[in-house]
C-alpha positions in Angstrom: 91.6 108.5 113.3 89.6 105.5 112.4 90.9 102.0 113.2 92.9 100.0 110.8 91.7 96.5 111.7 88.9 96.1 109.0 91.5 96.4 106.2 92.5 92.9 104.9 96.1 92.4 105.3 97.8 92.1 101.8 101.3 91.0 103.7 103.1 88.1 102.3 101.7 85.7 105.0 98.2 86.5 104.2 98.4 86.3 100.5 99.8 82.6 100.8 96.1 81.5 101.8 95.2 81.5 98.0 97.1 79.3 95.7 96.6 78.5 92.1 93.8 76.1 92.4 91.9 78.6 94.3 92.7 81.6 92.5 91.8 79.6 88.9 88.5 78.4 90.4 87.5 82.2 91.1 88.9 83.2 87.9 87.3 80.6 85.7 83.6 82.2 85.9 85.3 84.8 83.9 87.0 82.8 81.4 83.7 81.1 81.0 81.4 83.8 81.1 77.4 82.5 81.4 75.4 84.1 78.6 78.3 84.6 76.6 78.2 81.5 74.0 80.5 83.6 71.7 83.2 83.3 74.3 82.5 79.9 75.2 82.9 78.7 71.9 86.1 80.7 71.4 87.1 78.9 74.8 86.2 75.5 73.0 87.9 76.4 69.7 91.0 77.7 71.4 91.5 74.1 73.5 90.8 72.2 70.2 93.5 74.3 68.5 95.7 73.4 71.3 95.2 70.0 70.8 96.0 69.8 67.1 98.9 72.0 67.4 100.5 70.1 69.7 99.3 66.8 67.5 101.2 69.0 64.6 104.3 69.5 66.7 104.7 65.7 67.5 104.2 64.9 64.0 107.3 67.4 63.0 110.1 65.3 64.4 108.7 62.1 62.9 108.7 64.1 59.6 112.0 65.0 60.3 112.6 61.4 60.8 111.1 59.9 57.6 113.3 62.7 55.7 116.4 61.5 57.4 115.9 58.0 57.0 114.7 58.5 53.3 117.9 60.0 52.7 120.0 57.6 53.9 118.4 55.0 52.0 119.2 56.8 48.9 122.8 57.7 49.7 123.4 54.1 51.0 122.3 52.4 47.6 124.6 54.3 45.6 124.2 53.4 41.8 121.8 50.7 42.3 119.5 53.5 43.5 120.0 55.7 40.2 118.8 52.9 38.3 115.9 52.1 40.4 115.0 55.6 40.2 114.9 55.2 36.6 112.3 52.6 36.4 110.4 53.6 39.4 109.9 57.0 38.5 112.7 58.7 40.7 110.5 58.0 43.7 113.3 57.6 46.0 114.8 60.8 44.8 112.0 62.7 44.9 110.9 61.2 48.5 113.4 62.8 50.9 112.6 66.2 49.1 108.7 65.3 49.6 109.3 64.3 53.3 111.5 67.4 53.9 108.6 69.8 52.3 106.2 67.9 54.7 108.7 68.8 57.5 108.5 72.4 56.5 104.8 72.3 56.2 104.4 70.7 59.9 106.3 73.4 61.3 104.6 76.4 59.6 101.2 74.7 60.8 102.8 74.4 64.1 103.6 78.3 64.2 100.1 79.3 62.5 98.0 76.9 64.7 99.6 78.6 68.1 99.0 82.1 66.8 95.6 81.7 65.6 94.7 80.0 69.1 96.1 83.0 71.1 94.6 85.0 69.1 91.0 83.6 69.6 91.7 83.2 73.1 93.0 87.0 73.6 89.3 88.3 73.5 88.2 85.6 76.2 90.8 86.4 78.3 90.7 90.6 77.9 87.0 90.2 78.5 87.5 88.7 81.8 89.9 91.5 82.7 87.5 94.2 81.6 84.9 92.4 83.5 86.7 91.8 86.9 88.2 95.5 86.8 85.0 96.8 86.2 83.5 94.9 89.3 86.5 95.9 91.3 86.1 99.5 90.5 82.5 99.4 91.4 82.9 97.7 94.5 85.6 100.4 95.5 82.8 103.2 95.3 80.6 100.8 97.3 82.8 100.4 100.1 82.8 102.7 103.0 84.3 105.9 103.8 86.3 104.3 106.5 87.7 102.1 104.0 89.1 104.8 101.7 90.4 106.9 104.8 92.4 103.7 105.7 93.9 103.3 102.0 96.4 105.4 99.7 94.3 106.3 96.7 97.4 105.0 94.6 97.9 102.1 96.4 93.9 101.1 95.7 94.6 102.2 92.0 97.8 100.1 91.6 95.8 97.0 92.9 93.4 97.8 90.0 96.0 98.2 87.9 98.2 95.1 89.0 94.9 93.1 89.5 94.4 93.7 85.7 97.8 92.6 84.4 97.6 89.5 86.9 94.3 88.4 85.3 95.7 88.8 81.9 99.1 87.4 82.6 97.7 84.2 84.6 95.1 83.6 81.9 97.8 83.7 79.0 100.2 81.6 81.4 98.1 79.0 82.0 96.1 78.4 79.1 98.9 79.3 76.3 101.9 78.2 78.1 101.6 75.8 81.1 98.7 73.6 79.7 100.5 73.2 76.3 103.8 72.3 78.0 102.4 69.8 80.4 100.6 68.2 77.1 103.7 68.2 75.2 105.4 66.5 77.8 103.1 63.8 78.4 103.0 63.4 74.6 106.7 63.1 74.3 106.9 60.4 77.2 104.0 58.5 75.4 105.7 58.9 71.8 109.0 57.5 73.4 107.5 54.7 75.1 105.9 53.6 72.1 108.6 54.5 69.4 111.6 53.2 71.6 111.4 51.9 75.0 110.1 52.7 78.3 113.7 53.3 79.6 113.7 56.5 77.4 110.7 57.9 79.0 111.8 57.2 82.5 115.1 59.1 81.5 113.0 62.2 80.2 110.8 61.7 83.5 113.6 62.2 85.9 115.5 64.8 83.8 112.4 66.9 83.9 111.5 66.7 87.9 115.1 67.3 88.6 115.2 70.2 85.9 111.9 71.6 87.8 113.0 70.9 91.2 116.2 73.0 90.3 114.4 75.8 88.6 112.1 76.1 91.5 114.6 76.6 94.1 116.7 78.8 92.1 114.1 80.8 91.2 112.8 81.1 94.9 116.4 82.2 95.4 116.4 85.0 92.9 112.7 86.1 94.0 114.6 87.2 97.1 117.6 88.5 95.1 115.2 90.6 93.0 113.3 91.7 95.7 116.1 93.4 97.1 117.0 94.8 93.6 113.7 96.2 93.2 113.8 97.7 96.9 117.0 99.1 96.3 116.0 100.9 92.9 112.8 102.2 94.8 115.1 103.6 97.3 117.3 105.5 94.9 114.5 106.7 92.9 112.7 108.0 96.0 115.6 110.1 97.4 116.7 111.4 93.5 112.8 112.8 93.2 112.9 114.1 97.0 116.0 115.8 96.2 115.0 117.4 93.1 111.6 118.0 94.7 113.4 120.4 97.2 115.9 121.9 94.8 115.5 125.2 96.3 116.2 123.7 99.9 119.3 122.1 98.6 120.5 125.1 97.4 120.0 127.3 100.7 121.9 125.0 102.5 124.6 124.3 100.0 123.9 120.4 100.1 124.5 119.2 96.8 127.5 117.2 97.6 125.4 115.7 100.6 122.4 115.0 98.3 124.9 113.2 95.7 126.5 111.1 98.4 123.1 110.0 99.7 122.1 109.0 96.1 125.3 107.3 95.7 124.7 105.1 98.7 121.1 104.4 97.5 122.6 103.3 94.1 125.6 101.4 95.3 122.9 98.9 97.0 121.2 98.8 93.8 124.5 98.0 91.9 125.1 95.1 94.2 121.8 93.9 94.0 121.5 94.2 90.4 124.9 92.4 90.1 123.6 89.2 92.1 120.6 89.3 90.0 122.1 89.0 87.1 124.8 86.5 88.4 121.9 84.5 89.9 120.2 84.5 86.4 123.7 82.8 85.1 123.4 80.3 87.2 119.9 79.4 86.7 120.5 79.3 82.9 123.8 77.1 83.4 122.0 74.7 86.0 119.3 74.1 83.7 121.5 73.8 80.5 123.5 71.3 82.1 120.5 68.9 83.4 119.0 69.1 80.2 122.0 68.2 78.2 122.9 65.3 80.5 119.4 64.0 80.3 119.6 64.5 76.3 123.1 63.2 76.1 121.8 59.7 77.9 118.8 59.3 75.6 120.8 60.0 72.4 123.2 57.2 73.9 120.3 54.7 74.2 119.4 55.7 70.5 123.0 55.3 69.1 123.1 51.9 71.0 119.7 50.7 69.5 120.8 52.0 65.9 124.1 50.2 66.4 122.2 47.0 67.6 119.8 47.6 64.3 116.7 48.1 66.4 115.6 51.3 65.0 117.0 53.5 62.0 119.4 56.5 61.8 116.4 58.8 61.6 115.1 57.8 65.4 118.2 59.4 66.5 117.3 62.9 64.8 113.8 62.2 66.1 114.8 61.7 69.7 117.2 64.9 69.3 114.0 67.1 67.6 111.6 66.1 70.4 113.9 66.9 73.2 115.0 70.2 71.8 111.2 71.2 71.1 110.7 70.2 75.0 113.4 72.4 76.1 111.8 75.6 74.4 108.7 75.7 77.0 111.0 74.1 79.6 113.5 77.0 79.5 110.8 79.4 80.4 109.7 77.6 83.5 111.7 79.7 86.0 110.0 83.1 84.4 106.6 81.1 84.3 106.6 79.9 87.9 108.0 83.4 89.0 104.9 85.3 86.9 102.3 83.0 88.0 103.4 83.6 91.7 103.5 87.3 91.2 100.1 87.4 89.4 98.1 85.0 91.9 99.2 87.7 94.4 98.1 90.7 92.2 94.8 88.7 91.5 94.3 87.9 95.4 94.7 91.3 96.4 91.8 92.5 93.8 89.5 89.5 94.9 90.3 90.7 98.4 88.8 94.1 97.8 85.9 92.8 95.8 85.2 90.3 98.6 85.3 93.1 101.3 81.9 93.7 102.5 80.6 97.5 102.6 80.4 98.8 106.3 77.1 100.7 105.1 74.7 98.6 103.4 71.0 99.0 102.3 68.8 96.9 104.7 66.6 93.9 102.6 63.6 95.6 101.9 64.8 99.2 102.1 62.7 101.8 100.5 63.5 105.2 98.7 63.2 108.3 100.8 60.1 110.5 100.0 60.6 114.0 100.7 57.7 116.1 101.7 58.9 119.1 103.6 62.8 118.3 104.0 62.7 118.3 107.8 66.0 117.0 109.2 66.1 115.8 113.1 68.9 114.4 114.8 67.7 112.3 117.9 70.1 111.4 120.7 72.7 110.7 118.4 76.1 109.0 119.9 78.9 107.7 117.5 82.6 107.1 117.7 85.2 106.2 115.0 87.1 103.8 117.7 85.1 102.7 120.7 87.9 104.3 123.3 87.4 107.9 121.7 83.4 109.0 121.3 82.7 111.7 119.1 79.2 112.6 119.3 77.6 111.9 123.1 74.0 112.4 122.6 73.6 115.2 120.1 69.7 115.9 119.4 68.6 118.9 117.3 66.1 119.7 114.3 66.5 121.7 111.2 63.1 123.0 110.2 61.7 123.0 106.5 63.2 126.2 104.6 65.5 127.1 107.3 69.0 127.4 107.9 70.9 125.9 111.1 74.5 126.4 112.0 76.8 124.0 113.8 79.6 125.6 115.5 82.3 124.8 118.0 86.1 124.2 118.5 88.1 122.0 116.4 87.4 118.4 116.9 84.2 118.7 118.6 82.5 116.8 115.8 81.2 119.3 113.5 82.3 117.4 110.4 81.2 114.1 111.8 77.4 115.4 111.5 77.6 115.8 107.9 79.1 112.4 107.2 76.5 110.7 109.4 73.6 112.7 107.6 75.1 111.4 104.0 75.4 107.9 105.8 78.8 107.5 105.3 79.1 106.2 108.7 76.3 104.7 111.1 75.5 106.3 114.6 76.4 104.1 117.4 72.9 104.7 118.8 70.1 107.2 118.2 68.2 108.0 114.9 68.6 110.6 112.1 65.5 111.3 110.6 64.4 113.0 107.4 60.5 113.9 107.0 60.1 111.3 110.0 61.9 108.3 108.1 64.9 106.8 109.5 67.8 107.2 107.1 69.2 104.0 108.4 66.1 102.4 106.8 66.3 104.1 103.5 68.1 103.5 100.4 71.6 105.3 100.1 70.9 106.6 96.7 67.9 108.2 97.4 69.4 109.4 100.6 72.2 111.5 98.3 70.1 112.3 95.7 68.3 114.8 98.0 71.2 116.4 99.6 73.6 118.7 98.3 77.1 119.3 99.3 79.7 122.2 99.2 82.8 121.3 101.0 85.4 123.3 102.3 88.3 121.6 100.0 86.2 121.5 96.7 88.2 118.9 94.7 87.4 118.9 90.8 87.8 116.2 88.3 90.4 116.7 85.9 88.3 117.7 82.9 86.4 120.9 82.0 84.6 123.5 83.9 81.4 122.4 81.9 81.8 118.9 83.0 82.6 119.7 86.4 79.5 121.6 86.5 77.1 119.3 84.9 78.1 116.4 87.2 75.8 117.9 89.3 72.9 116.5 87.1 74.0 114.8 84.1 71.1 115.2 81.9 71.2 118.7 82.6 70.8 121.0 79.0 73.8 123.6 78.1 71.4 126.2 79.0 70.8 124.8 82.8 74.5 124.7 83.2 75.0 128.1 82.1 71.8 129.3 84.5 73.9 127.4 87.4 76.8 128.9 86.6 75.3 132.8 86.5 73.6 131.8 89.8 76.8 131.0 91.1 78.7 133.9 89.7 81.1 132.3 87.7 79.4 132.5 84.4 81.3 136.0 83.5 84.6 135.1 84.6 84.0 131.6 82.5 82.7 133.7 79.4 86.0 135.6 79.7 88.3 132.3 79.2 89.4 131.6 75.8 87.7 128.1 75.7 84.6 129.2 77.7 83.3 126.1 79.4 85.7 123.5 77.8 88.5 125.0 79.7 90.1 122.3 81.4 90.4 122.7 85.2 93.6 120.6 85.6 94.0 117.7 88.2 92.0 118.5 91.5 91.3 121.8 89.9 94.6 123.4 90.5 94.2 125.5 87.5 91.9 127.6 89.3 91.8 129.6 92.6 89.9 128.5 95.6 87.4 131.0 95.0 86.8 129.9 91.7 86.6 126.1 92.7 84.0 126.9 95.4 82.0 128.9 92.6 82.2 125.9 90.4 81.0 123.7 93.5 78.0 125.8 94.1 77.0 125.8 90.6 77.3 122.2 90.7 75.1 121.7 93.3 72.9 124.7 92.2 72.2 122.2 89.0 71.7 119.1 91.5 68.7 121.3 93.0 68.1 119.2 96.3 65.7 120.0 98.7 68.7 119.6 101.5 71.8 121.5 101.5 75.1 121.0 103.8 77.7 123.8 104.0 80.9 122.0 105.3 83.1 125.0 106.5 82.3 126.3 102.5 84.5 129.4 102.9 86.9 128.9 105.8 90.0 128.9 103.5 89.5 131.7 101.5 90.4 135.3 101.9 88.0 137.9 103.4 87.1 139.3 100.0 86.3 136.1 98.4 84.8 134.7 101.3 81.9 137.8 101.3 81.4 137.0 97.5 81.4 133.0 98.1 78.7 134.0 101.0 76.6 136.0 99.1 76.4 133.1 96.4 75.6 130.7 99.2 72.8 132.8 100.9 71.2 132.9 97.4 71.3 129.2 97.0 70.5 128.3 100.5 67.1 130.3 100.3 63.9 128.3 100.5 66.2 124.9 101.1 66.6 123.4 104.5 70.4 124.2 105.3 72.7 123.1 107.7 75.9 124.9 107.6 79.3 123.8 109.4 81.1 126.8 110.1 84.6 127.6 111.6 84.4 131.2 110.8 81.3 132.5 113.2 80.9 135.9 110.8 79.4 133.7 108.0 76.5 132.4 110.1 75.3 135.5 112.0 72.2 135.3 109.9 71.3 131.5 110.8 67.8 130.8 112.0 69.6 128.9 115.0 72.8 128.3 116.1 74.2 125.4 117.6 77.2 125.3 119.5 79.3 121.8 120.3 82.0 121.3 122.4 83.4 117.8 123.4 80.5 116.1 121.1 77.6 117.8 123.0 75.2 120.6 122.1 76.3 123.3 125.0 74.3 125.9 123.7 72.0 126.8 120.9 69.9 130.2 119.8 70.5 132.9 117.5 73.7 134.9 117.3 72.5 138.1 119.3 71.3 135.8 122.0 74.0 133.6 122.2 76.5 136.7 122.4 74.3 137.5 125.2 74.7 134.2 126.9 78.4 135.3 127.4 79.6 131.8 127.1 81.5 129.4 124.6 80.0 130.8 121.7 80.7 134.6 123.0 84.0 133.8 123.7 84.7 132.2 120.4 83.1 135.2 118.5 85.6 137.4 120.6 88.5 135.7 119.5 87.7 135.9 116.3 86.9 139.4 116.0 90.3 140.1 117.9 92.3 138.0 115.3 90.5 139.9 112.3 91.1 143.5 114.0 95.0 142.0 114.5 95.0 141.5 110.6 93.4 144.5 109.6 95.8 146.8 111.7 98.5 144.6 110.0 97.6 145.2 106.5 96.8 148.9 107.2 100.2 149.3 108.5 101.9 147.1 105.8 99.9 149.7 103.1 101.1 152.7 104.8 104.6 151.4 104.6 104.5 150.7 101.0 102.9 154.1 100.4 105.8 155.9 102.2 108.1 153.9 100.4 106.2 155.2 97.1 106.4 158.8 98.0 110.2 158.6 99.2 110.9 156.6 95.5 
């Protein structure tokens, strides 16, 4: 196996490298995209609405105060106020109602402006999500085969998914929650100092600092508890799925009670962790409420003292209360905000780590496209190892002349499949050269190289789409007639025509709705449609039964006719007609020649041929015995 040292760590220690500022700096070019003045205008307008909304938010408690003072003035004047109102056009009676209406209007404006701001910024955030996800997805395809072999595909898609969610979450929390909360906090401190006294601001400032410190500590504590709950939940779910997938095995051994007890142990840990999670949430909420209530009570006492001293009006008491209640709403989300931002930073950092991972195989500066003349493939003294301690190829040299078929055979682990990977330039040789028509493939563009090589692998994996889509994948601009002709040459058109949906028949995930032979024929049709001058057959029939193998081999023989063909074979019966057979053993070419000459040599190839013949004869004998036994049972019946 290849080494794992090249994969960036995603451990907790490694993830701490990028904080909020570093990640936000990387994210900002996507939130302020160059060449998109429409989105930049949206950012400007969203921030403008943020300022206006916070201005209205600060006016709202003052409208409440003014309405309260007006009501106090009216009720305290009694009958004198009634007589004055009769001569003054009832202004004092109308004023509290008008101010109350203004208070209601400010609350409506505050809500509407906030929603409009959120709606405007949504397009900016989702554009950033799309661009970054697209860049990460595209980069994943550029990364080397070694990278993908070292990572689970499901893990990569989860990085992509969590990265998208993280970008959306971070931009929303930063722009729509954190920045407005900081701005509102600053405005509250300023207005308290301006309207009352600096002591008010100091009390609120100290209260908020203690509140945030407590929230941080409690949230850190809760994160570890939440992790235990998630781990126990995952463990319980894994055991449940594992047990149900192995339903028959459980029944074979009568292990229902054992499986139930095993699942219950996991659920017991989940119950304990969940209880701690909810208890810790109650502790967090209670502590926040106590800290905020104490701070509010102190400020209210200061306001009551100033009212009694005649320094401020009764409405100021209401003003202080309303301002702090408004501030409490965003403060109450600080624990969630911290936790979500921290998780978003980890998820986005994982995505950026993949984007910043350099592809192992890159085109050289000034690399030119491959020019095909005769399609001659040549390996010159090629050495290769996945890890230095374990060399795979040790000076392999051979040539595949134009239009000829050369087969590579050898024991398992001899390095046969490595040759096809090097030809496709999934890896670079440690030393030596691979030439096509005299051009070193290390000096040419990878896209042009892969455009001229067709591959029919042993394990054909199809896209979860239709048969027609999978065949047309070979050449996307092919017409329906060309797709059908490729299917005919691959001897699969009759099978497709008999299907109710024809070429629109879904093949299922990884092509599981088709048999092995049908999948191979689709792969052959796909390669025929591509029409490459060079063809690689990597053990294309080794996983098939004898009858299907013969049919597929006939199709492959027709496809390879007139093409430069490299056959990597496990079953020697499939390469009898090759122009040359190269025998690899322990990474070296030990024999070469045609089938007859190699058998006459009596070496590695002859030994492999004899073993396979004996195995085939044993299978045939067993098969005939089974058929005779079934015939006898049928007669007896």
